[in-house]
The first five atom37 places (N, CA, C, CB, O) and aatype in JSON, in Angstrom:
{
  "aatype": [16, 10, 0, 1, 0, 0, 0, 11, 11, 14, 13, 14, 10, 9, 18, 9, 7, 7, 0, 8, 16, 13, 0, 14, 16, 6, 0, 6, 1, 11, 9, 10, 1, 6, 18, 10, 9, 3, 11, 8, 7, 12, 19, 10, 7, 3, 2, 10, 7, 7, 8, 7, 13, 8, 8, 2, 13, 19, 0, 6, 12, 2, 1, 9, 16, 7, 19, 16, 0, 19, 19, 19, 14, 1, 3, 3, 1, 9, 8, 5, 1, 14, 18, 3],
  "atom_mask": [
    [1, 1, 1, 1, 1],
    [1, 1, 1, 1, 1],
    [1, 1, 1, 1, 1],
    [1, 1, 1, 1, 1],
    [1, 1, 1, 1, 1],
    [1, 1, 1, 1, 1],
    [1, 1, 1, 1, 1],
    [1, 1, 1, 1, 1],
    [1, 1, 1, 1, 1],
    [1, 1, 1, 1, 1],
    [1, 1, 1, 1, 1],
    [1, 1, 1, 1, 1],
    [1, 1, 1, 1, 1],
    [1, 1, 1, 1, 1],
    [1, 1, 1, 1, 1],
    [1, 1, 1, 1, 1],
    [1, 1, 1, 0, 1],
    [1, 1, 1, 0, 1],
    [1, 1, 1, 1, 1],
    [1, 1, 1, 1, 1],
    [1, 1, 1, 1, 1],
    [1, 1, 1, 1, 1],
    [1, 1, 1, 1, 1],
    [1, 1, 1, 1, 1],
    [1, 1, 1, 1, 1],
    [1, 1, 1, 1, 1],
    [1, 1, 1, 1, 1],
    [1, 1, 1, 1, 1],
    [1, 1, 1, 1, 1],
    [1, 1, 1, 1, 1],
    [1, 1, 1, 1, 1],
    [1, 1, 1, 1, 1],
    [1, 1, 1, 1, 1],
    [1, 1, 1, 1, 1],
    [1, 1, 1, 1, 1],
    [1, 1, 1, 1, 1],
    [1, 1, 1, 1, 1],
    [1, 1, 1, 1, 1],
    [1, 1, 1, 1, 1],
    [1, 1, 1, 1, 1],
    [1, 1, 1, 0, 1],
    [1, 1, 1, 1, 1],
    [1, 1, 1, 1, 1],
    [1, 1, 1, 1, 1],
    [1, 1, 1, 0, 1],
    [1, 1, 1, 1, 1],
    [1, 1, 1, 1, 1],
    [1, 1, 1, 1, 1],
    [1, 1, 1, 0, 1],
    [1, 1, 1, 0, 1],
    [1, 1, 1, 1, 1],
    [1, 1, 1, 0, 1],
    [1, 1, 1, 1, 1],
    [1, 1, 1, 1, 1],
    [1, 1, 1, 1, 1],
    [1, 1, 1, 1, 1],
    [1, 1, 1, 1, 1],
    [1, 1, 1, 1, 1],
    [1, 1, 1, 1, 1],
    [1, 1, 1, 1, 1],
    [1, 1, 1, 1, 1],
    [1, 1, 1, 1, 1],
    [1, 1, 1, 1, 1],
    [1, 1, 1, 1, 1],
    [1, 1, 1, 1, 1],
    [1, 1, 1, 0, 1],
    [1, 1, 1, 1, 1],
    [1, 1, 1, 1, 1],
    [1, 1, 1, 1, 1],
    [1, 1, 1, 1, 1],
    [1, 1, 1, 1, 1],
    [1, 1, 1, 1, 1],
    [1, 1, 1, 1, 1],
    [1, 1, 1, 1, 1],
    [1, 1, 1, 1, 1],
    [1, 1, 1, 1, 1],
    [1, 1, 1, 1, 1],
    [1, 1, 1, 1, 1],
    [1, 1, 1, 1, 1],
    [1, 1, 1, 1, 1],
    [1, 1, 1, 1, 1],
    [1, 1, 1, 1, 1],
    [1, 1, 1, 1, 1],
    [1, 1, 1, 1, 1]
  ],
  "atom_positions": [
    [[255.18, -6.13, 154.19], [256.25, -5.25, 154.65], [256.03, -4.83, 156.07], [256.38, -4.03, 153.77], [256.97, -4.8, 156.85]],
    [[254.8, -4.51, 156.43], [254.54, -4.11, 157.83], [254.86, -5.24, 158.83], [253.07, -3.69, 157.98], [255.27, -4.98, 159.96]],
    [[254.67, -6.43, 158.4], [254.93, -7.6, 159.32], [256.35, -7.74, 159.62], [254.43, -8.91, 158.75], [256.73, -8.2, 160.69]],
    [[257.18, -7.35, 158.64], [258.63, -7.52, 158.83], [259.31, -6.35, 159.57], [259.29, -7.69, 157.48], [260.51, -6.41, 159.81]],
    [[258.6, -5.34, 159.9], [259.16, -4.17, 160.51], [259.72, -4.64, 162.0], [258.0, -2.97, 160.58], [259.08, -5.38, 162.74]],
    [[260.85, -4.17, 162.26], [261.52, -4.51, 163.57], [260.72, -3.91, 164.73], [263.02, -3.97, 163.62], [260.2, -2.79, 164.64]],
    [[260.62, -4.65, 165.79], [259.87, -4.12, 166.98], [260.46, -2.91, 167.53], [259.79, -5.13, 168.08], [259.74, -2.06, 168.06]],
    [[261.8, -2.77, 167.43], [262.43, -1.6, 168.07], [262.45, -0.43, 167.09], [263.87, -1.94, 168.55], [262.69, 0.7, 167.53]],
    [[262.21, -0.62, 165.77], [262.21, 0.42, 164.82], [261.05, 0.26, 163.81], [263.55, 0.46, 164.12], [261.27, 0.14, 162.6]],
    [[259.79, 0.26, 164.33], [258.73, 0.15, 163.46], [258.51, 1.43, 162.57], [257.53, -0.17, 164.25], [259.07, 2.5, 162.84]],
    [[257.7, 1.26, 161.55], [257.34, 2.55, 160.85], [256.56, 3.43, 161.74], [256.53, 2.3, 159.56], [255.62, 2.94, 162.38]],
    [[256.87, 4.71, 161.84], [256.13, 5.62, 162.78], [254.72, 5.78, 162.39], [256.77, 6.99, 162.84], [253.88, 5.99, 163.26]],
    [[254.4, 5.68, 161.11], [253.03, 5.95, 160.61], [252.83, 5.17, 159.3], [252.8, 7.51, 160.38], [253.71, 5.08, 158.44]],
    [[251.61, 4.61, 159.2], [251.24, 4.05, 157.89], [249.96, 4.79, 157.44], [251.0, 2.46, 157.97], [249.14, 5.23, 158.24]],
    [[249.86, 4.9, 156.14], [248.77, 5.57, 155.47], [247.86, 4.54, 154.76], [249.32, 6.6, 154.47], [248.34, 3.77, 153.93]],
    [[246.65, 4.52, 155.06], [245.7, 3.62, 154.41], [244.55, 4.48, 153.77], [245.12, 2.56, 155.47], [243.77, 5.11, 154.49]],
    [[244.46, 4.47, 152.5], [243.41, 5.28, 151.75], [242.57, 4.39, 150.92], [0.0, 0.0, 0.0], [243.02, 3.37, 150.4]],
    [[241.35, 4.78, 150.81], [240.49, 3.95, 149.92], [239.23, 4.77, 149.6], [0.0, 0.0, 0.0], [238.99, 5.81, 150.21]],
    [[238.47, 4.3, 148.67], [237.28, 4.98, 148.14], [236.05, 4.13, 148.34], [237.46, 5.31, 146.66], [234.97, 4.71, 148.4]],
    [[236.1, 2.82, 148.44], [234.91, 2.06, 148.46], [234.83, 1.22, 149.74], [234.84, 1.2, 147.23], [233.84, 1.37, 150.46]],
    [[235.72, 0.41, 150.06], [235.65, -0.45, 151.2], [237.03, -0.67, 151.82], [235.03, -1.78, 150.8], [238.04, -0.34, 151.19]],
    [[237.11, -1.18, 152.97], [238.21, -1.57, 153.66], [237.93, -2.89, 154.38], [238.62, -0.5, 154.57], [237.22, -2.98, 155.39]],
    [[238.57, -3.94, 153.76], [238.25, -5.24, 154.33], [239.55, -6.16, 154.41], [237.13, -5.93, 153.46], [239.77, -7.02, 153.56]],
    [[240.36, -5.93, 155.44], [241.54, -6.72, 155.61], [241.18, -8.16, 155.93], [242.41, -6.14, 156.69], [240.14, -8.48, 156.52]],
    [[242.12, -9.01, 155.5], [241.91, -10.47, 155.85], [242.25, -10.67, 157.33], [242.81, -11.43, 154.94], [242.74, -9.76, 157.99]],
    [[241.99, -11.89, 157.84], [242.34, -12.15, 159.25], [243.78, -12.02, 159.52], [241.9, -13.5, 159.67], [244.16, -11.57, 160.6]],
    [[244.65, -12.41, 158.56], [246.12, -12.34, 158.71], [246.49, -10.84, 158.77], [246.9, -13.1, 157.5], [247.29, -10.44, 159.61]],
    [[245.93, -10.02, 157.89], [246.19, -8.58, 157.93], [245.75, -7.84, 159.16], [245.56, -7.96, 156.81], [246.35, -6.87, 159.6]],
    [[244.69, -8.35, 159.67], [244.14, -7.81, 161.02], [245.18, -8.12, 162.13], [242.68, -8.51, 161.42], [245.49, -7.27, 162.96]],
    [[245.67, -9.26, 162.11], [246.64, -9.73, 163.11], [247.88, -8.82, 162.98], [247.03, -11.29, 162.9], [248.39, -8.33, 163.99]],
    [[248.35, -8.59, 161.79], [249.5, -7.76, 161.57], [249.26, -6.32, 161.95], [249.92, -7.85, 160.17], [250.14, -5.68, 162.53]],
    [[248.13, -5.83, 161.63], [247.8, -4.39, 162.02], [247.68, -4.25, 163.55], [246.42, -3.92, 161.33], [248.12, -3.27, 164.13]],
    [[247.06, -5.29, 164.18], [246.94, -5.31, 165.64], [248.34, -5.25, 166.33], [246.18, -6.59, 166.09], [248.59, -4.42, 167.2]],
    [[249.22, -6.16, 165.91], [250.58, -6.13, 166.41], [251.3, -4.84, 166.18], [251.34, -7.22, 165.82], [252.02, -4.36, 167.06]],
    [[251.13, -4.23, 164.97], [251.75, -2.97, 164.69], [251.22, -1.86, 165.66], [251.5, -2.6, 163.21], [251.99, -1.1, 166.25]],
    [[249.9, -1.81, 165.77], [249.28, -0.75, 166.61], [249.49, -0.96, 168.12], [247.76, -0.68, 166.32], [249.83, -0.02, 168.84]],
    [[249.3, -2.14, 168.59], [249.34, -2.42, 170.03], [250.71, -2.71, 170.54], [248.46, -3.56, 170.36], [251.17, -2.09, 171.5]],
    [[251.37, -3.65, 169.91], [252.68, -4.07, 170.43], [253.77, -3.14, 170.04], [253.03, -5.44, 169.97], [254.63, -2.83, 170.87]],
    [[253.77, -2.64, 168.76], [254.83, -1.73, 168.29], [254.55, -0.3, 168.43], [255.13, -1.97, 166.91], [255.39, 0.54, 168.12]],
    [[253.33, 0.02, 168.91], [252.86, 1.43, 169.23], [252.93, 2.23, 167.91], [253.79, 2.16, 170.42], [253.43, 3.35, 167.88]],
    [[252.43, 1.63, 166.84], [252.41, 2.33, 165.54], [251.11, 3.25, 165.49], [0.0, 0.0, 0.0], [250.27, 3.26, 166.39]],
    [[251.07, 3.98, 164.36], [249.87, 4.86, 164.13], [249.42, 4.66, 162.66], [250.21, 6.45, 164.41], [250.22, 4.5, 161.74]],
    [[248.11, 4.68, 162.53], [247.54, 4.64, 161.18], [246.75, 5.85, 160.84], [246.7, 3.46, 161.01], [245.88, 6.27, 161.61]],
    [[247.02, 6.43, 159.67], [246.24, 7.46, 159.15], [245.33, 6.97, 158.06], [247.1, 8.53, 158.67], [245.79, 6.62, 156.97]],
    [[244.03, 6.93, 158.32], [243.05, 6.53, 157.34], [242.41, 7.63, 156.62], [0.0, 0.0, 0.0], [241.9, 8.56, 157.23]],
    [[242.43, 7.54, 155.27], [241.99, 8.61, 154.42], [240.91, 8.14, 153.5], [243.13, 9.16, 153.64], [241.11, 7.3, 152.63]],
    [[239.73, 8.72, 153.73], [238.56, 8.39, 152.83], [238.69, 9.14, 151.6], [237.2, 8.69, 153.48], [238.57, 10.37, 151.62]],
    [[238.91, 8.52, 150.55], [239.2, 9.15, 149.23], [237.85, 9.31, 148.46], [240.26, 8.26, 148.37], [237.89, 9.61, 147.26]],
    [[236.75, 9.12, 149.05], [235.45, 9.28, 148.4], [234.49, 8.21, 148.78], [0.0, 0.0, 0.0], [234.87, 7.04, 148.83]],
    [[233.3, 8.54, 149.04], [232.28, 7.52, 149.38], [232.25, 7.22, 150.88], [0.0, 0.0, 0.0], [233.26, 7.3, 151.58]],
    [[231.1, 6.88, 151.32], [230.96, 6.52, 152.76], [231.46, 5.1, 153.12], [229.48, 6.64, 153.16], [231.8, 4.8, 154.27]],
    [[231.48, 4.29, 152.15], [231.82, 2.86, 152.44], [233.14, 2.69, 153.12], [0.0, 0.0, 0.0], [233.23, 1.97, 154.11]],
    [[234.2, 3.36, 152.61], [235.53, 3.21, 153.19], [235.55, 3.68, 154.67], [236.56, 4.02, 152.35], [236.06, 3.0, 155.56]],
    [[234.96, 4.91, 154.88], [235.0, 5.4, 156.14], [234.4, 4.49, 157.23], [234.37, 6.63, 156.13], [235.03, 4.2, 158.25]],
    [[233.17, 4.05, 156.97], [232.45, 3.19, 157.89], [233.19, 1.83, 158.03], [230.99, 2.97, 157.39], [233.31, 1.33, 159.15]],
    [[233.7, 1.22, 156.91], [234.46, 0.01, 157.03], [235.77, 0.24, 157.87], [234.79, -0.53, 155.62], [236.09, -0.54, 158.76]],
    [[236.46, 1.27, 157.56], [237.71, 1.58, 158.23], [237.56, 1.7, 159.79], [238.26, 2.89, 157.65], [238.32, 1.14, 160.58]],
    [[236.46, 2.52, 160.15], [236.21, 2.68, 161.59], [235.85, 1.35, 162.25], [235.08, 3.71, 161.82], [236.36, 1.01, 163.33]],
    [[234.97, 0.6, 161.59], [234.57, -0.71, 162.12], [235.78, -1.64, 162.3], [233.52, -1.36, 161.18], [235.92, -2.29, 163.34]],
    [[236.63, -1.71, 161.31], [237.77, -2.6, 161.31], [238.76, -2.2, 162.45], [238.47, -2.57, 159.92], [239.25, -3.04, 163.2]],
    [[239.01, -0.87, 162.53], [239.9, -0.4, 163.6], [239.36, -0.7, 164.98], [240.13, 1.08, 163.48], [240.12, -1.0, 165.89]],
    [[237.94, -0.61, 165.15], [237.34, -0.99, 166.39], [237.54, -2.44, 166.64], [235.9, -0.64, 166.42], [237.84, -2.85, 167.76]],
    [[237.39, -3.27, 165.59], [237.6, -4.7, 165.79], [238.98, -5.12, 166.02], [237.12, -5.42, 164.66], [239.21, -6.08, 166.77]],
    [[239.96, -4.45, 165.43], [241.41, -4.77, 165.48], [241.89, -4.36, 166.87], [242.25, -4.02, 164.34], [242.58, -5.15, 167.52]],
    [[241.56, -3.19, 167.33], [242.13, -2.67, 168.54], [241.23, -2.87, 169.74], [242.45, -1.23, 168.37], [241.72, -2.82, 170.87]],
    [[239.9, -3.08, 169.54], [239.01, -3.16, 170.73], [238.69, -1.77, 171.34], [0.0, 0.0, 0.0], [238.12, -1.67, 172.42]],
    [[239.08, -0.68, 170.58], [238.81, 0.64, 171.06], [237.74, 1.32, 170.22], [240.08, 1.45, 171.08], [237.82, 1.28, 168.99]],
    [[236.78, 1.93, 170.81], [235.72, 2.56, 170.05], [236.18, 3.95, 169.63], [234.4, 2.62, 170.88], [236.84, 4.67, 170.38]],
    [[235.79, 4.31, 168.39], [236.16, 5.56, 167.85], [235.42, 6.71, 168.64], [235.81, 5.58, 166.33], [234.33, 6.52, 169.16]],
    [[236.06, 7.87, 168.7], [235.47, 8.99, 169.38], [235.39, 10.13, 168.3], [236.34, 9.42, 170.69], [236.38, 10.33, 167.59]],
    [[234.31, 10.83, 168.16], [234.16, 11.89, 167.25], [234.58, 13.16, 167.87], [232.79, 11.97, 166.77], [234.06, 13.53, 168.92]],
    [[235.52, 13.86, 167.24], [235.96, 15.16, 167.68], [235.19, 16.24, 166.92], [237.47, 15.32, 167.5], [235.31, 16.3, 165.7]],
    [[234.44, 17.06, 167.56], [233.63, 18.12, 166.87], [234.5, 19.0, 166.19], [232.77, 18.91, 167.78], [235.61, 19.25, 166.66]],
    [[234.06, 19.54, 165.06], [234.79, 20.52, 164.24], [235.19, 21.83, 165.02], [233.92, 20.88, 163.03], [236.17, 22.48, 164.67]],
    [[234.42, 22.19, 166.02], [234.7, 23.37, 166.75], [235.61, 23.12, 167.95], [233.43, 24.0, 167.18], [235.85, 24.02, 168.76]],
    [[236.14, 21.85, 168.05], [237.03, 21.49, 169.16], [238.36, 22.22, 169.06], [237.26, 19.99, 169.19], [238.79, 22.52, 167.95]],
    [[238.99, 22.51, 170.13], [240.22, 23.27, 170.11], [241.33, 22.54, 169.32], [240.67, 23.53, 171.54], [242.21, 23.2, 168.76]],
    [[241.31, 21.22, 169.25], [242.38, 20.5, 168.52], [242.38, 20.84, 167.04], [242.22, 18.98, 168.69], [243.42, 20.73, 166.39]],
    [[241.21, 21.26, 166.47], [241.15, 21.66, 165.12], [241.67, 23.09, 164.84], [239.78, 21.53, 164.66], [241.9, 23.49, 163.71]],
    [[241.83, 23.8, 165.92], [242.26, 25.19, 165.77], [243.78, 25.36, 165.95], [241.53, 26.07, 166.77], [244.27, 26.49, 165.88]],
    [[244.51, 24.27, 166.18], [245.99, 24.33, 166.32], [246.68, 24.22, 165.09], [246.48, 23.31, 167.19], [246.22, 23.4, 164.29]],
    [[247.73, 24.89, 164.74], [248.34, 25.89, 165.59], [247.73, 27.32, 165.45], [249.8, 25.92, 165.3], [248.15, 28.25, 166.14]],
    [[246.76, 27.47, 164.55], [246.14, 28.75, 164.33], [244.63, 28.74, 164.65], [246.36, 29.16, 162.91], [243.97, 27.7, 164.56]],
    [[244.11, 29.89, 165.01], [242.64, 29.98, 165.28], [241.95, 30.03, 163.91], [242.25, 31.29, 166.18], [240.73, 30.11, 163.83]]
  ]
}
């Protein structure tokens, strides 16, 4: 479905959740890269339990986008919006 989204009207956000691992195929990586880079999409990754999914998801997003993840500390201002 994601591959068929129109370039001018892509899905604004996709949700990917998992508990154990995240291992897209090479074809799925290509689709995700096109969605993120060319269509300016956004992915929300949700770790539903266990460390495997988190580490796999971050590694795959680094591989797909070429961008290294940045850790935002819990006391950062972004976590205090809209309320302290």
